[in-house]
PLY file of the C-alpha trace (Angstrom):
ply
format ascii 1.0
element vertex 156
property float x
property float y
property float z
element edge 155
property int vertex1
property int vertex2
end_header
132.07 96.56 69.53
134.93 96.31 67.04
133.78 92.92 65.96
130.31 94.26 65.10
132.13 96.61 62.67
134.25 93.92 61.16
131.39 91.57 60.74
129.36 94.31 59.21
131.98 94.98 56.66
132.17 91.37 55.72
128.38 91.40 55.18
127.50 88.89 57.83
125.54 91.22 60.05
122.88 92.46 57.49
120.53 89.48 58.68
122.13 88.06 61.81
120.64 88.47 65.28
124.11 87.67 66.60
125.26 91.14 65.48
122.73 93.13 67.41
123.96 95.06 70.29
122.10 94.35 73.58
119.55 96.96 74.70
119.28 98.34 78.12
117.53 95.98 80.46
113.96 96.41 80.80
110.89 94.63 82.61
108.40 92.52 80.87
105.06 94.06 79.81
102.96 94.92 82.77
105.96 95.02 85.14
107.44 98.19 86.41
111.18 98.96 87.13
112.55 100.22 90.47
116.14 99.73 91.56
116.99 96.95 89.30
113.98 94.99 90.28
110.70 94.55 88.21
107.49 94.82 90.13
103.96 93.47 89.16
100.67 94.42 90.69
97.81 91.87 89.72
95.15 94.62 89.37
91.80 92.92 89.04
93.23 89.47 89.63
92.26 88.62 93.26
93.61 85.61 95.16
94.02 84.32 98.69
97.40 85.01 100.33
98.45 81.36 100.27
98.19 81.43 96.34
100.63 84.26 95.64
103.73 82.18 95.47
102.16 80.00 92.77
100.66 83.06 90.92
104.03 84.82 90.73
105.91 81.62 89.74
103.38 80.89 86.89
104.22 84.42 85.50
107.97 83.81 85.50
110.10 81.02 87.17
112.30 83.62 88.90
109.37 85.77 90.27
108.47 85.87 93.89
105.84 87.49 96.06
107.31 90.97 96.87
109.68 91.58 99.69
110.07 95.13 100.89
113.50 96.43 102.15
113.37 100.05 101.72
110.94 102.90 102.36
111.38 103.83 98.62
110.05 100.48 97.49
107.31 100.82 100.04
105.96 104.05 98.54
106.51 102.84 94.91
104.38 99.77 95.64
101.90 102.11 97.12
101.69 103.82 93.92
101.29 100.69 91.78
98.56 99.41 94.06
96.49 102.61 93.14
94.45 102.66 96.30
93.95 98.79 96.52
94.59 96.66 99.43
97.30 94.29 98.30
99.04 90.87 99.59
102.87 91.29 100.08
105.15 88.32 100.52
105.73 88.37 104.22
104.53 85.47 106.11
104.54 84.09 109.55
105.94 80.54 110.07
103.06 78.71 112.05
105.58 76.63 114.03
108.33 79.23 114.99
106.21 82.15 115.02
108.91 84.08 113.00
108.04 86.38 110.12
110.02 85.87 106.83
109.83 86.80 103.17
109.10 84.15 100.55
112.31 84.85 98.72
114.09 84.13 102.19
115.60 87.71 102.19
116.07 89.23 105.54
113.16 91.06 107.25
115.23 94.37 107.57
112.33 96.82 107.15
108.86 96.83 108.49
106.09 99.05 108.21
103.40 97.72 110.63
100.19 99.43 111.43
99.93 100.35 115.11
99.06 97.16 117.18
100.18 94.77 114.33
101.27 92.18 113.78
98.97 89.91 115.81
100.00 86.44 116.67
96.70 85.03 115.27
97.31 85.73 111.58
99.94 84.59 109.22
99.82 86.62 106.04
100.27 90.47 105.39
98.63 93.03 103.25
99.43 96.62 102.60
96.70 99.11 103.80
96.43 101.94 101.18
94.30 104.16 103.39
97.11 104.14 106.27
100.22 105.24 104.39
100.76 101.61 103.11
101.17 100.35 106.52
101.17 96.43 106.86
98.40 94.55 108.47
98.54 90.76 109.44
95.51 88.84 108.30
94.24 85.24 107.93
95.82 83.86 104.74
92.53 82.42 103.42
90.00 85.09 104.58
90.23 87.49 101.68
90.63 87.60 98.00
92.86 90.59 97.18
95.22 91.56 94.50
99.10 90.64 95.01
102.59 92.09 94.23
105.32 89.96 92.76
108.92 90.93 92.03
111.24 89.80 89.45
115.19 90.59 89.20
116.03 92.64 86.22
117.35 90.79 83.31
118.71 92.23 80.09
116.65 91.88 76.88
118.45 91.13 73.66
0 1
1 2
2 3
3 4
4 5
5 6
6 7
7 8
8 9
9 10
10 11
11 12
12 13
13 14
14 15
15 16
16 17
17 18
18 19
19 20
20 21
21 22
22 23
23 24
24 25
25 26
26 27
27 28
28 29
29 30
30 31
31 32
32 33
33 34
34 35
35 36
36 37
37 38
38 39
39 40
40 41
41 42
42 43
43 44
44 45
45 46
46 47
47 48
48 49
49 50
50 51
51 52
52 53
53 54
54 55
55 56
56 57
57 58
58 59
59 60
60 61
61 62
62 63
63 64
64 65
65 66
66 67
67 68
68 69
69 70
70 71
71 72
72 73
73 74
74 75
75 76
76 77
77 78
78 79
79 80
80 81
81 82
82 83
83 84
84 85
85 86
86 87
87 88
88 89
89 90
90 91
91 92
92 93
93 94
94 95
95 96
96 97
97 98
98 99
99 100
100 101
101 102
102 103
103 104
104 105
105 106
106 107
107 108
108 109
109 110
110 111
111 112
112 113
113 114
114 115
115 116
116 117
117 118
118 119
119 120
120 121
121 122
122 123
123 124
124 125
125 126
126 127
127 128
128 129
129 130
130 131
131 132
132 133
133 134
134 135
135 136
136 137
137 138
138 139
139 140
140 141
141 142
142 143
143 144
144 145
145 146
146 147
147 148
148 149
149 150
150 151
151 152
152 153
153 154
154 155
């Protein structure tokens, strides 16, 4: 910070972007912040589940379909969804049968609806009418909104 004062006294900072102090990290427009992660709900844009990885990446190369690791995130996303059934980034590998997140993070929290998941379906949506519980569903059977996540980055 002392260098800012010095440069200002010399007259270098009146027009220079180099002399601006960084602002607090924020999310891009349309994204919502929770616990150092920005979250996006697609609203009226509906896609098949197999399209969400591309959709998130097209918004930002570091964005992924959402992975949920805590009940606080689950509740936050339920509020963002505003009552809509929404795809999340949990998928079942058709060869191994194991569930995994698109971002390869651990599946360390689950919120399955009773009797779910089924072995027949490989994608997952959040059911807003059932406390945000997760339901496995065919990846190409429904056009639904989706969630993306993006690690927080500082804005200068």
